[in-house]
Structures are given as structure tokens and as C-alpha cells.
Residue frames relative to the residue before (quaternion, step in Angstrom):
aa qw qx qy qz dx dy dz
X 1.0000 0.0000 0.0000 0.0000 0.00 0.00 0.00
X 0.6282 0.5461 -0.3347 0.4417 3.58 1.00 -0.81
X 0.6717 0.5076 -0.3004 0.4482 3.56 0.88 -0.95
X 0.6621 0.5127 -0.3122 0.4486 3.59 0.90 -0.88
X 0.6721 0.4872 -0.3003 0.4698 3.60 0.89 -0.87
X 0.6763 0.4840 -0.3016 0.4663 3.59 0.91 -0.85
X 0.6377 0.5118 -0.3264 0.4741 3.60 1.03 -0.71
X 0.6433 0.5121 -0.3183 0.4719 3.58 1.01 -0.78
X 0.6700 0.4877 -0.3000 0.4725 3.58 0.94 -0.85
X 0.6445 0.5119 -0.3233 0.4669 3.60 1.00 -0.73
X 0.6409 0.5144 -0.3186 0.4724 3.57 1.00 -0.78
X 0.6566 0.4970 -0.3047 0.4785 3.56 0.96 -0.85
X 0.6369 0.5253 -0.3235 0.4624 3.60 1.03 -0.77
X 0.6777 0.4803 -0.2957 0.4718 3.59 0.88 -0.89
X 0.6440 0.5183 -0.3194 0.4633 3.58 1.00 -0.78
X 0.6882 0.4717 -0.2949 0.4658 3.59 0.90 -0.84
X 0.6245 0.5049 -0.3461 0.4851 3.61 1.06 -0.63
X 0.6156 0.5317 -0.3410 0.4712 3.58 1.05 -0.69
X 0.6553 0.5043 -0.3146 0.4661 3.59 0.95 -0.79
X 0.6572 0.5015 -0.3150 0.4662 3.58 0.99 -0.78
X 0.7373 0.4469 -0.2319 0.4505 3.58 0.94 -0.87
X 0.4334 0.6952 -0.4722 0.3254 3.59 1.22 -0.03
X 0.4560 -0.7142 0.4717 0.2439 3.55 -1.03 0.78
X 0.5031 0.6478 -0.4384 0.3676 3.58 1.20 -0.05
X 0.5059 -0.6523 0.4523 0.3375 3.62 -0.97 0.71
X 0.1026 -0.7838 0.6118 0.0300 3.52 -0.91 0.98
X 0.4370 -0.6561 0.5334 0.3067 3.50 -1.10 0.58
X 0.7019 -0.4719 0.3175 0.4288 3.58 -1.26 0.24
X 0.6526 0.5233 -0.3202 0.4448 3.58 0.99 -0.80
X 0.6660 0.5007 -0.3078 0.4594 3.57 1.03 -0.71
X 0.6499 0.4987 -0.3297 0.4693 3.62 1.09 -0.57
X 0.5714 0.5970 -0.3803 0.4153 3.58 1.16 -0.45
X 0.6489 0.5404 -0.3210 0.4287 3.58 0.98 -0.82
X 0.6932 0.4412 -0.3151 0.4750 3.68 0.76 -0.81
X 0.6524 0.5009 -0.3381 0.4574 3.62 0.97 -0.66
X 0.6293 0.4905 -0.3379 0.4993 3.59 1.12 -0.55
X 0.6144 0.5351 -0.3491 0.4630 3.58 1.12 -0.58
X 0.6094 0.5297 -0.3495 0.4753 3.60 1.08 -0.70
X 0.6765 0.4892 -0.2933 0.4657 3.57 0.86 -0.97
X 0.6658 0.5082 -0.3076 0.4515 3.59 0.93 -0.86
X 0.6668 0.4899 -0.3198 0.4616 3.58 0.93 -0.79
X 0.6470 0.5002 -0.3244 0.4754 3.60 1.04 -0.68
X 0.6420 0.5041 -0.3210 0.4803 3.58 1.05 -0.71
X 0.6149 0.5256 -0.3408 0.4791 3.59 1.12 -0.61
X 0.6462 0.5088 -0.3193 0.4709 3.58 1.01 -0.76
X 0.6690 0.4925 -0.2963 0.4713 3.57 1.03 -0.78
X 0.3926 -0.7132 0.4879 0.3149 3.57 1.02 -0.77
X 0.3530 0.7414 -0.4962 0.2820 3.57 1.16 0.57
X 0.5303 -0.6082 0.4798 0.3444 3.56 -1.15 0.63
X 0.6110 -0.1393 -0.7791 -0.0181 1.70 -2.06 1.42
X 0.5375 0.6186 -0.4016 0.4087 3.61 1.24 0.38
X 0.4565 0.7343 -0.3923 0.3140 3.56 1.21 0.44
X 0.3264 0.8057 -0.4652 0.1666 3.60 1.25 0.03
X 0.7163 0.4554 -0.2494 0.4662 3.62 1.06 -0.64
X 0.6097 0.6473 -0.3430 0.3028 3.56 1.05 -0.75
X 0.6948 0.4642 -0.3262 0.4420 3.71 0.70 -0.83
X 0.6455 0.5189 -0.3301 0.4529 3.59 1.01 -0.73
X 0.6541 0.4945 -0.3124 0.4797 3.59 0.99 -0.81
X 0.6583 0.5084 -0.3122 0.4590 3.58 0.96 -0.81
X 0.6558 0.5333 -0.3106 0.4348 3.58 1.02 -0.75
X 0.7460 0.3867 -0.2201 0.4955 3.58 1.10 -0.60
X 0.5963 0.5840 -0.3588 0.4179 3.60 1.26 -0.05
X 0.5339 -0.5754 0.4972 0.3696 3.54 -1.32 0.25
X 0.6750 -0.5021 0.3448 0.4164 3.57 -1.26 0.28
X 0.6315 0.5224 -0.3396 0.4615 3.62 1.03 -0.68
X 0.6563 0.4856 -0.3092 0.4877 3.59 0.98 -0.78
X 0.6140 0.5360 -0.3455 0.4651 3.59 1.06 -0.70
X 0.6438 0.5179 -0.3176 0.4653 3.57 0.96 -0.86
X 0.6613 0.4993 -0.3035 0.4705 3.58 0.95 -0.86
X 0.6815 0.4928 -0.2934 0.4545 3.59 0.88 -0.90
X 0.7246 0.4468 -0.2566 0.4577 3.58 0.97 -0.77
X 0.7597 0.3405 -0.2093 0.5129 3.62 1.14 -0.36
X 0.8075 0.3331 -0.1880 0.4490 3.58 0.15 -1.28
X 0.6767 0.5055 -0.3067 0.4387 3.58 0.98 -0.73
X 0.6936 0.4673 -0.2805 0.4711 3.60 1.21 -0.28
X 0.5187 0.6736 -0.4168 0.3217 3.61 1.16 -0.36
X 0.7055 0.4705 -0.2821 0.4488 3.62 0.72 -1.00
X 0.6847 0.4561 -0.3244 0.4669 3.67 0.78 -0.80
X 0.6439 0.5129 -0.3363 0.4574 3.61 1.03 -0.68
X 0.6349 0.5162 -0.3361 0.4663 3.60 1.02 -0.67
X 0.6593 0.4851 -0.3047 0.4870 3.58 0.94 -0.88
X 0.6449 0.5236 -0.3155 0.4586 3.58 0.99 -0.80
X 0.6559 0.5082 -0.3234 0.4549 3.59 0.99 -0.72
X 0.6673 0.4927 -0.3041 0.4686 3.59 1.14 -0.52
X 0.7905 0.3390 -0.1666 0.4822 3.60 1.03 -0.62
X 0.3884 0.7047 -0.5116 0.3012 3.60 1.11 0.45
X 0.0674 0.7924 -0.6008 0.0814 3.54 -0.66 1.18
X 0.6964 0.4381 -0.2651 0.5027 3.55 1.14 -0.56
X 0.1873 -0.8244 0.5220 0.1127 3.56 0.04 1.23
X 0.6331 0.5220 -0.3455 0.4553 3.62 1.03 -0.66
X 0.6385 0.5246 -0.3207 0.4629 3.58 0.99 -0.83
X 0.6951 0.4617 -0.2786 0.4755 3.57 0.85 -0.93
X 0.6024 0.5494 -0.3585 0.4548 3.59 1.08 -0.64
X 0.6539 0.4965 -0.3092 0.4799 3.60 0.96 -0.84
X 0.6498 0.5087 -0.3193 0.4658 3.60 0.96 -0.80
X 0.6613 0.5054 -0.3143 0.4566 3.60 0.91 -0.86
X 0.6721 0.4856 -0.2993 0.4720 3.59 0.89 -0.92
X 0.6709 0.4795 -0.3183 0.4676 3.61 0.92 -0.81
X 0.6129 0.5339 -0.3562 0.4610 3.62 1.06 -0.61
X 0.6449 0.5189 -0.3173 0.4627 3.56 0.97 -0.81
X 0.7110 0.4635 -0.2650 0.4577 3.57 0.79 -1.04
X 0.6928 0.4673 -0.2850 0.4696 3.59 0.82 -0.97
X 0.6431 0.5246 -0.3244 0.4539 3.59 1.02 -0.74
X 0.6738 0.4854 -0.2976 0.4709 3.57 0.96 -0.85
X 0.6965 0.4596 -0.2815 0.4738 3.59 0.88 -0.88
X 0.6710 0.4966 -0.3020 0.4603 3.59 0.97 -0.80
X 0.6338 0.5491 -0.3282 0.4348 3.57 1.09 -0.64
X 0.5965 0.5797 -0.3615 0.4213 3.57 1.15 -0.51
X 0.7202 0.4534 -0.2343 0.4700 3.57 1.14 -0.64
X 0.5933 0.6094 -0.3568 0.3864 3.62 1.22 -0.17
X 0.1792 -0.7681 0.6049 0.1099 3.53 -1.13 0.73
X 0.6460 0.4956 -0.3134 0.4888 3.59 1.25 -0.33
X 0.4667 -0.6959 0.4743 0.2700 3.56 -0.83 0.98
X 0.6352 0.5357 -0.3332 0.4455 3.59 1.00 -0.74
X 0.6920 0.4525 -0.2818 0.4868 3.58 0.91 -0.84
X 0.6158 0.5505 -0.3468 0.4444 3.58 1.11 -0.55
X 0.6348 0.5290 -0.3274 0.4583 3.57 1.05 -0.76
């Protein structure tokens, strides 16, 4: 499951970067969609809500060393790229608020420490 989600996010990231780098003239509304696709694909790679559907299941079936790697090293590069390309403050505000709410509500229902992390 981890490989499929990461491959899908990488494909979406490459496609959205290709759309941004095209030499054809785009209007402002059309450039917003590829930049939101870049942000969404990076958030999917990080496992942030509402793109977190894969993360608790992968964490529940992994060893503690793999959990440590997934929660730290695997998130550094997407977070750095995301910090450089944040332009949609409203979009990121919605993502941050939904991560807070979904994380708090989802954590109430967990009994596994790995899935809670």
C-alpha cells in the first residue's frame, strides 16, 4: 500500500510540475490548479489529513524502525519542498485545520500506539 500511494503521489507531482513548466500561456486560474496539485501530492507523500488514508494502516503493520523512518526521514524532503512552494494560504489553512480536527478525532478511536503516532 505504501508503494502504491507514493508512486501515485510522485506521478501527480511530476505531472503538475510538467503543467507548470509548459511554455504555453496560462491564465491565473489555470496556474492555480497545477500549483494546488503540487501541494496536494506533497501532502499525500507526507500523510497529512485529508490525504492520510494510507498512513495509519502502514504504521500499524510496520516495525518500530520502519515507523521511525516513515515519521521522520521520509517527511523531511516533501516538507522542505512544500515550504518553498506555498502560495495558496487559504488552501493550506484548510489543510492545517482539517489535519488538526481529523487528527484529534481520529486519535480518540485508536488503541494501537503505532497508529496513534
